[in-house]
C-alpha positions as CSV (number, residue, x, y, z in Angstrom):
1,M,5.0,-16.0,19.7
2,I,3.7,-13.8,22.5
3,S,4.4,-15.1,26.0
4,Y,1.7,-16.5,28.3
5,R,2.0,-13.4,30.5
6,D,1.4,-11.1,27.4
7,K,-1.5,-13.2,26.3
8,K,-3.2,-12.7,29.7
9,T,-2.6,-9.0,29.4
10,I,-4.2,-8.8,26.0
11,L,-7.2,-10.9,27.2
12,S,-7.6,-8.8,30.3
13,I,-7.8,-5.6,28.3
14,L,-10.2,-7.2,25.8
15,F,-12.4,-8.5,28.7
16,S,-12.5,-4.9,30.2
17,K,-14.1,-3.6,26.9
18,L,-15.9,-6.6,25.4
19,G,-16.9,-8.6,28.4
20,S,-16.6,-12.4,29.0
21,Y,-15.0,-14.6,26.4
22,E,-14.8,-18.3,25.3
23,K,-11.9,-20.1,24.0
24,A,-12.4,-21.2,20.4
25,S,-8.9,-22.6,19.9
26,D,-5.4,-22.3,21.4
27,Q,-5.0,-18.7,20.3
28,N,-8.6,-17.8,19.2
29,Y,-11.1,-16.3,21.6
30,K,-14.8,-15.5,21.1
31,F,-16.5,-12.3,22.4
32,H,-19.9,-10.6,22.0
33,C,-19.7,-8.3,19.0
34,P,-20.1,-4.6,20.0
35,F,-20.9,-3.7,16.3
36,C,-24.0,-5.9,15.7
37,N,-24.8,-6.9,19.3
38,H,-25.6,-10.5,18.3
39,H,-26.8,-12.5,21.2
40,K,-24.1,-15.2,20.7
41,K,-20.3,-14.7,20.9
42,K,-19.6,-14.2,17.2
43,L,-16.6,-11.8,17.4
44,E,-13.4,-13.9,17.2
45,V,-10.0,-12.5,18.1
46,H,-6.7,-14.3,17.4
47,V,-4.3,-13.1,20.0
48,E,-1.2,-14.4,18.1
49,N,-1.6,-12.9,14.6
50,Q,-4.0,-10.1,15.9
51,K,-6.7,-10.8,13.2
52,W,-10.3,-10.3,14.4
53,N,-13.7,-10.5,12.7
54,C,-17.4,-10.9,13.4
55,W,-19.0,-13.9,11.6
56,V,-22.4,-12.1,11.6
57,C,-21.7,-8.4,10.5
58,N,-18.3,-9.1,8.9
59,T,-16.6,-6.2,10.8
60,A,-12.9,-7.2,10.8
61,G,-9.4,-6.0,11.1
62,L,-5.7,-6.9,11.3
63,K,-4.7,-5.2,14.5
64,I,-6.1,-5.7,18.0
65,H,-5.4,-2.0,19.0
66,N,-7.6,-0.9,16.1
67,L,-10.5,-3.0,17.5
68,L,-9.9,-1.4,20.9
69,K,-9.9,2.1,19.4
70,K,-13.2,1.4,17.8
71,V,-14.8,0.5,21.2
72,G,-13.3,3.5,23.0
73,T,-10.5,2.0,25.0
74,D,-8.2,4.3,27.0
75,Y,-4.8,5.4,25.6
76,E,-2.7,3.5,28.2
77,S,-4.4,0.2,27.5
78,I,-3.9,0.6,23.7
79,K,-0.3,1.5,24.3
80,K,0.2,-1.7,26.3
81,V,-1.2,-3.8,23.5
82,K,0.9,-2.1,20.9
83,N,4.1,-2.7,23.0
84,V,3.3,-6.4,23.3
85,Y,3.2,-6.8,19.5
86,K,6.1,-4.4,18.9
87,D,8.4,-6.6,20.9
88,V,7.2,-9.7,18.9
89,T,7.8,-7.9,15.6
90,S,11.3,-6.7,16.7
91,S,12.2,-10.2,17.7
92,Y,11.0,-11.5,14.3
93,H,13.0,-9.0,12.3
94,K,16.2,-9.9,14.1
95,H,15.9,-13.5,12.9
96,K,14.3,-13.0,9.5
97,E,15.9,-14.4,6.4
98,E,18.3,-12.4,4.3
99,K,16.7,-10.3,1.5
100,P,16.5,-12.0,-1.9
101,K,19.1,-10.8,-4.3
102,I,17.6,-8.4,-6.8
103,F,19.6,-6.7,-9.6
104,L,19.2,-4.3,-12.5
105,P,19.9,-5.5,-16.0
106,K,23.6,-5.4,-16.7
107,E,22.9,-3.2,-19.7
108,F,21.3,-0.5,-17.5
109,V,22.4,3.1,-18.2
110,Q,21.4,6.1,-16.1
111,L,19.5,8.6,-18.2
112,Y,21.1,11.6,-16.6
113,D,24.6,10.4,-17.8
114,K,25.4,13.1,-20.4
115,Q,27.9,10.8,-22.1
116,D,24.9,9.1,-23.7
117,S,23.1,12.3,-24.8
118,K,23.6,11.5,-28.5
119,N,22.3,8.0,-28.2
120,P,18.9,7.8,-30.1
121,I,17.3,5.6,-27.4
122,Y,18.4,8.1,-24.8
123,K,16.7,10.9,-26.7
124,Q,13.5,8.8,-27.3
125,A,13.3,7.9,-23.6
126,L,13.7,11.5,-22.5
127,Y,11.0,12.6,-25.0
128,Y,8.6,10.0,-23.7
129,L,9.2,10.8,-20.1
130,K,8.7,14.5,-20.7
131,G,5.3,13.7,-22.2
132,R,4.5,12.0,-18.8
133,D,5.4,15.1,-16.8
134,I,8.7,13.6,-15.7
135,D,11.6,16.0,-15.9
136,E,15.4,15.7,-15.3
137,R,15.1,16.3,-11.6
138,L,12.7,13.4,-11.2
139,I,14.9,11.2,-13.4
140,R,17.7,11.8,-11.0
141,K,15.6,11.4,-7.9
142,Y,14.3,7.9,-9.1
143,N,17.5,6.9,-10.9
144,I,15.6,6.2,-14.1
145,G,17.6,4.7,-16.9
146,I,17.4,2.7,-20.1
147,S,18.6,-0.7,-21.2
148,D,21.1,-0.4,-24.0
149,G,20.9,-4.0,-25.2
150,G,19.9,-7.3,-23.7
151,E,16.4,-8.6,-23.1
152,Y,15.1,-5.2,-22.1
153,D,16.8,-3.4,-25.1
154,G,15.5,0.1,-25.6
155,M,13.2,0.0,-22.6
156,I,13.0,2.6,-19.8
157,I,14.1,1.0,-16.5
158,I,12.7,2.4,-13.3
159,P,14.3,1.0,-10.1
160,S,12.6,0.8,-6.8
161,Y,14.4,1.0,-3.4
162,D,13.1,0.1,0.0
163,E,13.3,2.2,3.2
164,E,16.9,1.1,3.7
165,G,17.9,2.1,0.2
166,D,18.2,-1.4,-1.2
167,L,16.9,-2.3,-4.6
168,N,13.7,-4.3,-4.2
169,Y,12.2,-4.3,-7.8
170,F,12.4,-2.5,-11.1
171,V,9.9,-1.7,-13.9
172,S,10.7,-1.8,-17.6
173,R,8.6,0.2,-20.0
174,T,8.7,0.7,-23.8
175,T,8.6,4.2,-25.2
176,S,5.6,3.2,-27.3
177,D,2.0,3.0,-26.3
178,E,1.4,0.1,-28.8
179,G,2.0,-3.6,-28.4
180,M,3.5,-5.1,-25.2
181,K,4.3,-2.1,-23.0
182,Y,5.9,-3.8,-20.0
183,K,8.3,-6.8,-19.4
184,N,8.2,-7.9,-15.8
185,P,11.5,-8.9,-14.1
186,P,11.7,-12.4,-12.4
187,F,11.2,-11.0,-8.9
188,S,8.2,-10.9,-6.5
189,K,5.8,-8.0,-6.7
190,D,5.2,-8.2,-3.0
191,V,7.2,-5.2,-2.2
192,I,6.6,-1.5,-1.4
193,M,7.6,0.4,-4.5
194,F,9.7,3.6,-3.8
195,G,9.8,2.9,-0.1
196,N,12.8,5.2,0.3
197,Q,10.6,8.1,-0.9
198,I,7.7,7.6,1.5
199,N,6.9,9.6,4.6
200,W,4.4,7.4,6.5
201,N,3.3,10.2,8.7
202,L,1.7,12.0,5.8
203,P,-1.3,10.9,3.6
204,I,-0.3,8.1,1.1
205,V,-1.4,8.0,-2.6
206,L,-2.0,4.6,-4.0
207,C,-1.9,4.4,-7.8
208,E,-1.5,1.7,-10.5
209,G,1.8,2.4,-12.3
210,A,5.3,3.6,-11.5
211,L,5.2,6.5,-14.0
212,D,1.9,7.6,-12.4
213,A,3.6,7.6,-8.9
214,I,6.6,9.6,-10.2
215,A,4.3,12.2,-11.8
216,I,2.3,12.5,-8.6
217,R,5.7,13.1,-6.9
218,R,4.6,13.2,-3.2
219,N,4.1,10.1,-1.2
220,A,2.8,8.0,-4.0
221,I,3.1,4.2,-4.1
222,P,2.5,2.3,-7.3
223,L,0.8,-1.1,-6.9
224,L,1.9,-2.4,-10.3
225,G,-1.7,-3.2,-11.0
226,I,-4.8,-3.0,-8.9
227,I,-3.9,-5.4,-6.1
228,I,-2.5,-4.2,-2.8
229,Q,0.1,-6.8,-1.9
230,P,0.4,-8.2,1.7
231,S,3.6,-6.4,2.6
232,L,2.0,-3.0,1.8
233,R,-1.2,-3.8,3.6
234,E,0.7,-4.8,6.7
235,T,3.0,-1.7,6.6
236,I,0.0,0.6,6.3
237,F,-1.3,-0.7,9.6
238,N,2.1,-1.0,11.3
239,K,3.0,2.6,10.3
240,E,-0.5,3.7,11.5
241,V,-1.3,5.6,8.3
242,K,-4.2,7.9,8.8
243,H,-5.2,8.9,5.3
244,L,-5.1,7.0,1.9
245,F,-5.9,8.5,-1.5
246,F,-6.9,6.1,-4.2
247,A,-5.8,7.2,-7.7
248,F,-7.1,4.2,-9.8
249,D,-8.4,4.6,-13.4
250,N,-12.0,4.4,-14.4
251,E,-12.2,0.8,-15.6
252,A,-14.8,-1.3,-13.9
253,K,-12.2,-3.8,-12.5
254,A,-10.1,-1.0,-11.1
255,I,-13.1,0.8,-9.5
256,E,-14.3,-2.5,-7.9
257,S,-10.9,-3.2,-6.6
258,S,-10.4,0.3,-5.1
259,M,-13.8,0.1,-3.5
260,K,-13.0,-3.2,-1.9
261,Y,-9.8,-2.0,-0.4
262,A,-11.3,1.3,0.6
263,T,-14.0,-0.4,2.5
264,Y,-11.5,-2.6,4.2
265,F,-9.2,0.2,5.3
266,S,-12.1,2.5,6.2
267,D,-13.5,-0.2,8.5
268,N,-10.1,-0.1,10.3
269,G,-10.2,3.6,11.0
270,I,-8.3,4.9,8.0
271,K,-9.6,8.0,6.2
272,I,-10.2,7.3,2.5
273,T,-10.4,9.7,-0.5
274,H,-11.1,8.5,-4.0
275,L,-9.8,10.7,-6.8
276,K,-11.9,11.0,-9.9
277,L,-9.4,10.9,-12.8
278,N,-12.0,11.1,-15.6
279,D,-10.3,8.6,-17.9
280,K,-6.9,10.1,-17.5
281,D,-3.7,8.7,-15.9
282,P,-2.1,10.7,-13.1
283,S,0.9,11.2,-15.4
284,K,-1.3,12.8,-18.0
285,I,-3.0,15.0,-15.5
286,G,0.4,16.2,-14.2
287,F,1.7,17.2,-10.8
288,G,-0.2,20.5,-10.6
289,G,-3.4,18.9,-11.7
290,M,-3.1,16.0,-9.1
291,V,-2.3,18.5,-6.3
292,S,-5.5,20.5,-7.1
293,L,-7.5,17.3,-7.4
294,M,-6.3,16.1,-4.0
295,K,-7.1,19.4,-2.4
296,S,-10.6,19.6,-3.8
297,S,-11.6,16.0,-3.3
298,K,-13.7,15.2,-0.2
299,E,-13.4,12.1,2.1
300,T,-15.2,9.0,0.7
301,Y,-17.8,7.6,3.1
302,W,-19.5,4.3,3.3
303,D,-22.6,5.4,1.3
304,D,-20.3,6.8,-1.4
305,M,-18.7,3.4,-1.7
306,L,-22.1,1.6,-1.8
307,L,-23.3,4.0,-4.6
308,S,-20.1,3.3,-6.6
309,R,-20.6,-0.4,-6.3
310,L,-24.3,-0.1,-7.5
311,E,-23.1,1.9,-10.5
312,L,-20.9,-1.1,-11.5
313,V,-23.9,-3.5,-11.6
């Protein structure tokens, strides 16, 4: 929790930009909304968890410093706010629970282990990965392997490691595009896949599958579906990511989901670019094709998102 003194600092800075406030609850305060200018105080700011939203125009965010940026607050004030919550976060991480134990299948074999080069499932896996624009260098980089027996028998195993290099998940994939393609491990998906490969100071590419992210190669995070998990959403704000590329497929559900998240991040000051994949996966387009697509694609604005939503109706 923030201290009483820190709370007064936050409220003082908010008062300087938003004017007088009313107390809605112990940690929640109401201000006049600068975005819709409603005559009543409809903008609520929670000074503990930092969430803020207007009940009239629905402008919202997860960080108070992003609200202050939107209303033109000076750099020093924003820095003070960031420092308050940085201290709280640091204190929390010192006392957080130990990471849950995650492990690879005991039958896991690294694909670059030449001792298994005559194994038929090894050859089949290499052939499949080559068709998804994943070469030996990427196999080594991501420590891709196979399961030689057990419940994942014959499946490609793609480990994921966090920023500290600890295993936080793995994906299992058959070498066939028919039947059940994936078998999920008994671990939470609320992780940041390939966190050890990400430079948060550069644009981030959000895609659906692990193979897609590997084929994209640079700063790509697979969502393991079309939902952005809480850990990733929070990290995007904490790391102050400035630009997100969305590389979702063209199915209606995927488009709707990407537009929802794009609107959310855009409202919080993050630049958004949607990549038109034209019914192809990033792994089918290939690294070169994805680089060209990212270079040629323009920033997605609010009216583009609205048009895309109308096209789904």
